[in-house]
Every structure is written in structure tokens, then in C-alpha cells.
SEFIZA-3560 file (N, C-alpha, C; in Angstrom, 3 decimals):
REM SEFIZA-3560
<numar><xx>-52.420</xx><yy>33.427</yy><zz>-30.580</zz><atom>N</atom></numar>
<numar><xx>-50.943</xx><yy>33.577</yy><zz>-29.816</zz><atom>CA</atom></numar>
<numar><xx>-50.329</xx><yy>34.776</yy><zz>-29.041</zz><atom>C</atom></numar>
<numar><xx>-51.346</xx><yy>35.902</yy><zz>-29.636</zz><atom>N</atom></numar>
<numar><xx>-51.269</xx><yy>37.064</yy><zz>-28.698</zz><atom>CA</atom></numar>
<numar><xx>-51.581</xx><yy>36.870</yy><zz>-27.184</zz><atom>C</atom></numar>
<numar><xx>-52.555</xx><yy>35.979</yy><zz>-26.931</zz><atom>N</atom></numar>
<numar><xx>-53.052</xx><yy>35.715</yy><zz>-25.490</zz><atom>CA</atom></numar>
<numar><xx>-52.007</xx><yy>34.980</yy><zz>-24.528</zz><atom>C</atom></numar>
<numar><xx>-51.132</xx><yy>34.454</yy><zz>-25.198</zz><atom>N</atom></numar>
<numar><xx>-50.199</xx><yy>33.628</yy><zz>-24.496</zz><atom>CA</atom></numar>
<numar><xx>-48.795</xx><yy>34.347</yy><zz>-24.506</zz><atom>C</atom></numar>
<numar><xx>-48.225</xx><yy>34.835</yy><zz>-25.464</zz><atom>N</atom></numar>
<numar><xx>-46.924</xx><yy>35.424</yy><zz>-25.689</zz><atom>CA</atom></numar>
<numar><xx>-46.857</xx><yy>36.856</yy><zz>-25.553</zz><atom>C</atom></numar>
<numar><xx>-48.021</xx><yy>37.336</yy><zz>-25.884</zz><atom>N</atom></numar>
<numar><xx>-48.063</xx><yy>39.299</yy><zz>-26.066</zz><atom>CA</atom></numar>
<numar><xx>-47.680</xx><yy>39.371</yy><zz>-26.920</zz><atom>C</atom></numar>
<numar><xx>-47.004</xx><yy>38.965</yy><zz>-27.882</zz><atom>N</atom></numar>
<numar><xx>-46.599</xx><yy>39.327</yy><zz>-29.269</zz><atom>CA</atom></numar>
<numar><xx>-47.818</xx><yy>38.601</yy><zz>-30.459</zz><atom>C</atom></numar>
<numar><xx>-47.973</xx><yy>39.355</yy><zz>-31.585</zz><atom>N</atom></numar>
<numar><xx>-48.482</xx><yy>38.861</yy><zz>-32.599</zz><atom>CA</atom></numar>
<numar><xx>-47.398</xx><yy>37.887</yy><zz>-33.618</zz><atom>C</atom></numar>
<numar><xx>-47.958</xx><yy>36.847</yy><zz>-34.113</zz><atom>N</atom></numar>
<numar><xx>-47.286</xx><yy>35.834</yy><zz>-34.982</zz><atom>CA</atom></numar>
<numar><xx>-46.206</xx><yy>36.508</yy><zz>-35.637</zz><atom>C</atom></numar>
<numar><xx>-46.469</xx><yy>37.451</yy><zz>-36.487</zz><atom>N</atom></numar>
<numar><xx>-45.548</xx><yy>38.028</yy><zz>-37.360</zz><atom>CA</atom></numar>
<numar><xx>-44.591</xx><yy>38.811</yy><zz>-36.503</zz><atom>C</atom></numar>
<numar><xx>-44.619</xx><yy>39.400</yy><zz>-35.173</zz><atom>N</atom></numar>
<numar><xx>-43.506</xx><yy>39.857</yy><zz>-34.353</zz><atom>CA</atom></numar>
<numar><xx>-42.648</xx><yy>38.393</yy><zz>-33.902</zz><atom>C</atom></numar>
<numar><xx>-43.004</xx><yy>37.620</yy><zz>-33.622</zz><atom>N</atom></numar>
<numar><xx>-42.518</xx><yy>36.020</yy><zz>-33.144</zz><atom>CA</atom></numar>
<numar><xx>-41.860</xx><yy>35.929</yy><zz>-34.163</zz><atom>C</atom></numar>
<numar><xx>-42.278</xx><yy>35.766</yy><zz>-35.579</zz><atom>N</atom></numar>
<numar><xx>-41.402</xx><yy>35.614</yy><zz>-36.563</zz><atom>CA</atom></numar>
<numar><xx>-40.432</xx><yy>36.329</yy><zz>-37.022</zz><atom>C</atom></numar>
<numar><xx>-40.533</xx><yy>37.579</yy><zz>-36.764</zz><atom>N</atom></numar>
<numar><xx>-39.408</xx><yy>38.438</yy><zz>-36.852</zz><atom>CA</atom></numar>
<numar><xx>-38.396</xx><yy>38.267</yy><zz>-35.662</zz><atom>C</atom></numar>
<numar><xx>-38.669</xx><yy>37.950</yy><zz>-34.625</zz><atom>N</atom></numar>
<numar><xx>-37.807</xx><yy>37.789</yy><zz>-33.554</zz><atom>CA</atom></numar>
<numar><xx>-37.117</xx><yy>36.471</yy><zz>-33.923</zz><atom>C</atom></numar>
<numar><xx>-37.741</xx><yy>35.512</yy><zz>-34.613</zz><atom>N</atom></numar>
<numar><xx>-37.112</xx><yy>34.127</yy><zz>-34.904</zz><atom>CA</atom></numar>
<numar><xx>-36.077</xx><yy>34.300</yy><zz>-35.952</zz><atom>C</atom></numar>
<numar><xx>-36.383</xx><yy>35.346</yy><zz>-36.945</zz><atom>N</atom></numar>
<numar><xx>-35.493</xx><yy>35.707</yy><zz>-37.841</zz><atom>CA</atom></numar>
<numar><xx>-34.140</xx><yy>36.526</yy><zz>-37.367</zz><atom>C</atom></numar>
<numar><xx>-34.246</xx><yy>37.315</yy><zz>-36.452</zz><atom>N</atom></numar>
<numar><xx>-33.259</xx><yy>38.128</yy><zz>-35.939</zz><atom>CA</atom></numar>
<numar><xx>-32.504</xx><yy>37.047</yy><zz>-35.126</zz><atom>C</atom></numar>
<numar><xx>-33.068</xx><yy>36.049</yy><zz>-34.487</zz><atom>N</atom></numar>
<numar><xx>-32.201</xx><yy>35.063</yy><zz>-33.586</zz><atom>CA</atom></numar>
<numar><xx>-31.257</xx><yy>34.302</yy><zz>-34.504</zz><atom>C</atom></numar>
<numar><xx>-32.064</xx><yy>33.885</yy><zz>-35.644</zz><atom>N</atom></numar>
<numar><xx>-31.194</xx><yy>33.080</yy><zz>-36.597</zz><atom>CA</atom></numar>
<numar><xx>-30.167</xx><yy>33.572</yy><zz>-37.192</zz><atom>C</atom></numar>
<numar><xx>-30.428</xx><yy>35.066</yy><zz>-37.829</zz><atom>N</atom></numar>
<numar><xx>-29.358</xx><yy>35.931</yy><zz>-38.058</zz><atom>CA</atom></numar>
<numar><xx>-27.817</xx><yy>36.030</yy><zz>-37.364</zz><atom>C</atom></numar>
<numar><xx>-28.480</xx><yy>36.202</yy><zz>-35.834</zz><atom>N</atom></numar>
<numar><xx>-27.500</xx><yy>35.867</yy><zz>-34.721</zz><atom>CA</atom></numar>
<numar><xx>-26.552</xx><yy>34.665</yy><zz>-35.016</zz><atom>C</atom></numar>
<numar><xx>-27.031</xx><yy>33.665</yy><zz>-34.804</zz><atom>N</atom></numar>
<numar><xx>-26.387</xx><yy>32.291</yy><zz>-34.840</zz><atom>CA</atom></numar>
<numar><xx>-26.389</xx><yy>31.679</yy><zz>-36.293</zz><atom>C</atom></numar>
<numar><xx>-26.011</xx><yy>32.607</yy><zz>-37.359</zz><atom>N</atom></numar>
<numar><xx>-25.674</xx><yy>31.997</yy><zz>-38.529</zz><atom>CA</atom></numar>
<numar><xx>-24.808</xx><yy>30.857</yy><zz>-39.017</zz><atom>C</atom></numar>
<numar><xx>-23.963</xx><yy>30.858</yy><zz>-38.111</zz><atom>N</atom></numar>
<numar><xx>-22.778</xx><yy>30.051</yy><zz>-38.281</zz><atom>CA</atom></numar>
<numar><xx>-23.023</xx><yy>28.315</yy><zz>-38.055</zz><atom>C</atom></numar>
<numar><xx>-24.142</xx><yy>27.805</yy><zz>-38.127</zz><atom>N</atom></numar>
<numar><xx>-24.539</xx><yy>26.540</yy><zz>-38.141</zz><atom>CA</atom></numar>
<numar><xx>-24.855</xx><yy>26.317</yy><zz>-36.653</zz><atom>C</atom></numar>
<numar><xx>-24.514</xx><yy>26.911</yy><zz>-35.802</zz><atom>N</atom></numar>
<numar><xx>-24.924</xx><yy>26.484</yy><zz>-34.140</zz><atom>CA</atom></numar>
<numar><xx>-26.408</xx><yy>26.588</yy><zz>-34.147</zz><atom>C</atom></numar>
<numar><xx>-26.774</xx><yy>25.428</yy><zz>-32.940</zz><atom>N</atom></numar>
<numar><xx>-28.219</xx><yy>25.586</yy><zz>-32.855</zz><atom>CA</atom></numar>
<numar><xx>-28.274</xx><yy>25.698</yy><zz>-31.138</zz><atom>C</atom></numar>
<numar><xx>-28.459</xx><yy>26.674</yy><zz>-30.710</zz><atom>N</atom></numar>
<numar><xx>-28.131</xx><yy>26.830</yy><zz>-29.178</zz><atom>CA</atom></numar>
<numar><xx>-29.740</xx><yy>26.584</yy><zz>-28.813</zz><atom>C</atom></numar>
<numar><xx>-30.490</xx><yy>26.294</yy><zz>-29.126</zz><atom>N</atom></numar>
<numar><xx>-32.004</xx><yy>25.742</yy><zz>-28.464</zz><atom>CA</atom></numar>
<numar><xx>-32.153</xx><yy>24.607</yy><zz>-28.943</zz><atom>C</atom></numar>
<numar><xx>-32.981</xx><yy>23.777</yy><zz>-28.272</zz><atom>N</atom></numar>
<numar><xx>-33.064</xx><yy>22.308</yy><zz>-28.378</zz><atom>CA</atom></numar>
<numar><xx>-33.745</xx><yy>22.001</yy><zz>-29.639</zz><atom>C</atom></numar>
<numar><xx>-32.990</xx><yy>21.119</yy><zz>-30.411</zz><atom>N</atom></numar>
<numar><xx>-33.633</xx><yy>20.810</yy><zz>-31.623</zz><atom>CA</atom></numar>
<numar><xx>-34.793</xx><yy>19.941</yy><zz>-31.555</zz><atom>C</atom></numar>
<numar><xx>-35.350</xx><yy>19.350</yy><zz>-30.683</zz><atom>N</atom></numar>
<numar><xx>-36.676</xx><yy>18.845</yy><zz>-30.642</zz><atom>CA</atom></numar>
<numar><xx>-37.904</xx><yy>19.615</yy><zz>-30.731</zz><atom>C</atom></numar>
<numar><xx>-37.617</xx><yy>21.113</yy><zz>-30.309</zz><atom>N</atom></numar>
<numar><xx>-38.577</xx><yy>21.813</yy><zz>-30.545</zz><atom>CA</atom></numar>
<numar><xx>-38.543</xx><yy>22.875</yy><zz>-31.368</zz><atom>C</atom></numar>
<numar><xx>-37.301</xx><yy>23.060</yy><zz>-31.963</zz><atom>N</atom></numar>
<numar><xx>-37.135</xx><yy>24.234</yy><zz>-32.678</zz><atom>CA</atom></numar>
<numar><xx>-36.886</xx><yy>25.469</yy><zz>-32.468</zz><atom>C</atom></numar>
<numar><xx>-36.508</xx><yy>26.599</yy><zz>-33.317</zz><atom>N</atom></numar>
<numar><xx>-36.366</xx><yy>27.633</yy><zz>-32.728</zz><atom>CA</atom></numar>
<numar><xx>-37.728</xx><yy>28.635</yy><zz>-32.444</zz><atom>C</atom></numar>
<numar><xx>-38.830</xx><yy>28.309</yy><zz>-33.637</zz><atom>N</atom></numar>
<numar><xx>-40.167</xx><yy>29.116</yy><zz>-33.171</zz><atom>CA</atom></numar>
<numar><xx>-40.781</xx><yy>28.436</yy><zz>-32.036</zz><atom>C</atom></numar>
<numar><xx>-40.979</xx><yy>27.234</yy><zz>-31.683</zz><atom>N</atom></numar>
<numar><xx>-41.490</xx><yy>26.693</yy><zz>-30.737</zz><atom>CA</atom></numar>
<numar><xx>-40.819</xx><yy>26.975</yy><zz>-29.397</zz><atom>C</atom></numar>
<numar><xx>-39.505</xx><yy>26.928</yy><zz>-29.250</zz><atom>N</atom></numar>
<numar><xx>-38.701</xx><yy>27.446</yy><zz>-28.100</zz><atom>CA</atom></numar>
<numar><xx>-38.903</xx><yy>28.903</yy><zz>-28.056</zz><atom>C</atom></numar>
<numar><xx>-39.028</xx><yy>29.575</yy><zz>-28.918</zz><atom>N</atom></numar>
<numar><xx>-39.300</xx><yy>31.236</yy><zz>-28.569</zz><atom>CA</atom></numar>
<numar><xx>-40.711</xx><yy>31.196</yy><zz>-27.964</zz><atom>C</atom></numar>
<numar><xx>-41.850</xx><yy>30.838</yy><zz>-28.436</zz><atom>N</atom></numar>
<numar><xx>-43.117</xx><yy>30.622</yy><zz>-28.004</zz><atom>CA</atom></numar>
<numar><xx>-43.274</xx><yy>30.366</yy><zz>-26.536</zz><atom>C</atom></numar>
<numar><xx>-42.485</xx><yy>29.233</yy><zz>-26.107</zz><atom>N</atom></numar>
<numar><xx>-42.569</xx><yy>28.605</yy><zz>-24.789</zz><atom>CA</atom></numar>
<numar><xx>-41.840</xx><yy>29.898</yy><zz>-24.067</zz><atom>C</atom></numar>
<numar><xx>-40.743</xx><yy>30.235</yy><zz>-24.416</zz><atom>N</atom></numar>
<numar><xx>-40.052</xx><yy>31.154</yy><zz>-23.618</zz><atom>CA</atom></numar>
<numar><xx>-40.839</xx><yy>32.328</yy><zz>-23.344</zz><atom>C</atom></numar>
<numar><xx>-41.005</xx><yy>33.005</yy><zz>-24.192</zz><atom>N</atom></numar>
<numar><xx>-42.303</xx><yy>33.990</yy><zz>-24.387</zz><atom>CA</atom></numar>
<numar><xx>-43.339</xx><yy>33.888</yy><zz>-23.507</zz><atom>C</atom></numar>
<numar><xx>-44.232</xx><yy>32.723</yy><zz>-23.770</zz><atom>N</atom></numar>
<numar><xx>-44.978</xx><yy>32.255</yy><zz>-22.474</zz><atom>CA</atom></numar>
<numar><xx>-44.602</xx><yy>32.342</yy><zz>-21.317</zz><atom>C</atom></numar>
<numar><xx>-43.653</xx><yy>31.619</yy><zz>-20.971</zz><atom>N</atom></numar>
<numar><xx>-42.920</xx><yy>31.558</yy><zz>-19.520</zz><atom>CA</atom></numar>
<numar><xx>-42.761</xx><yy>33.106</yy><zz>-19.128</zz><atom>C</atom></numar>
<numar><xx>-42.312</xx><yy>34.003</yy><zz>-19.874</zz><atom>N</atom></numar>
<numar><xx>-41.934</xx><yy>35.015</yy><zz>-19.210</zz><atom>CA</atom></numar>
<numar><xx>-43.031</xx><yy>36.148</yy><zz>-18.909</zz><atom>C</atom></numar>
<numar><xx>-44.044</xx><yy>35.872</yy><zz>-19.956</zz><atom>N</atom></numar>
<numar><xx>-45.449</xx><yy>36.940</yy><zz>-19.591</zz><atom>CA</atom></numar>
<numar><xx>-46.208</xx><yy>36.471</yy><zz>-18.393</zz><atom>C</atom></numar>
<numar><xx>-46.304</xx><yy>34.932</yy><zz>-18.424</zz><atom>N</atom></numar>
<numar><xx>-47.422</xx><yy>34.409</yy><zz>-17.457</zz><atom>CA</atom></numar>
<numar><xx>-46.860</xx><yy>34.245</yy><zz>-16.200</zz><atom>C</atom></numar>
<numar><xx>-45.478</xx><yy>33.880</yy><zz>-16.161</zz><atom>N</atom></numar>
<numar><xx>-44.654</xx><yy>33.476</yy><zz>-15.221</zz><atom>CA</atom></numar>
<numar><xx>-45.354</xx><yy>31.998</yy><zz>-14.597</zz><atom>C</atom></numar>
<numar><xx>-45.327</xx><yy>31.278</yy><zz>-15.624</zz><atom>N</atom></numar>
<numar><xx>-45.723</xx><yy>30.036</yy><zz>-15.554</zz><atom>CA</atom></numar>
<numar><xx>-45.066</xx><yy>28.925</yy><zz>-15.058</zz><atom>C</atom></numar>
<numar><xx>-45.040</xx><yy>27.585</yy><zz>-14.551</zz><atom>N</atom></numar>
<numar><xx>-44.199</xx><yy>26.797</yy><zz>-14.186</zz><atom>CA</atom></numar>
<numar><xx>-43.680</xx><yy>25.715</yy><zz>-15.297</zz><atom>C</atom></numar>
<numar><xx>-42.643</xx><yy>25.329</yy><zz>-15.300</zz><atom>N</atom></numar>
<numar><xx>-42.435</xx><yy>24.579</yy><zz>-16.572</zz><atom>CA</atom></numar>
<numar><xx>-43.039</xx><yy>23.176</yy><zz>-16.732</zz><atom>C</atom></numar>
<numar><xx>-43.822</xx><yy>22.447</yy><zz>-15.598</zz><atom>N</atom></numar>
<numar><xx>-44.522</xx><yy>21.322</yy><zz>-15.654</zz><atom>CA</atom></numar>
<numar><xx>-45.783</xx><yy>21.845</yy><zz>-16.723</zz><atom>C</atom></numar>
<numar><xx>-46.332</xx><yy>22.973</yy><zz>-16.477</zz><atom>N</atom></numar>
<numar><xx>-47.385</xx><yy>23.540</yy><zz>-17.089</zz><atom>CA</atom></numar>
<numar><xx>-47.168</xx><yy>23.713</yy><zz>-18.502</zz><atom>C</atom></numar>
<numar><xx>-46.262</xx><yy>24.583</yy><zz>-18.744</zz><atom>N</atom></numar>
<numar><xx>-46.012</xx><yy>24.603</yy><zz>-20.248</zz><atom>CA</atom></numar>
<numar><xx>-45.627</xx><yy>23.265</yy><zz>-21.253</zz><atom>C</atom></numar>
<numar><xx>-45.151</xx><yy>22.356</yy><zz>-20.430</zz><atom>N</atom></numar>
<numar><xx>-45.067</xx><yy>21.068</yy><zz>-20.941</zz><atom>CA</atom></numar>
<numar><xx>-46.140</xx><yy>20.426</yy><zz>-21.649</zz><atom>C</atom></numar>
//
């Protein structure tokens, strides 16, 4: 995971926990199809590698 996102799995899990804590009122601002963890990994990969969306899909 480090090679694609630049973060360890533990760091991504901690970031997921922080995001989940911020929106703890039941709202789901991320796509329910991917879930929070996968959405975060795709976003981090996009930001780190500057990949096009079609490639990430």
C-alpha cells in the first residue's frame, strides 16, 4: 500500500478513523459503493501519482 499511497496501512486506517469521527452523525459523504477505506486509498493514490480517473477505476 505504501507504494501507491505513500502511507502505511496503519496510517490509512488512522486517517479513516479520524474521518469517521468527524462525520459521526450518520452522514456518509463518501460513495457507499466503495466505502470509506477504499475511497481514501483511491484519493491518496490520485494525489500521490497524479493518475487519471480512468486509470484508477
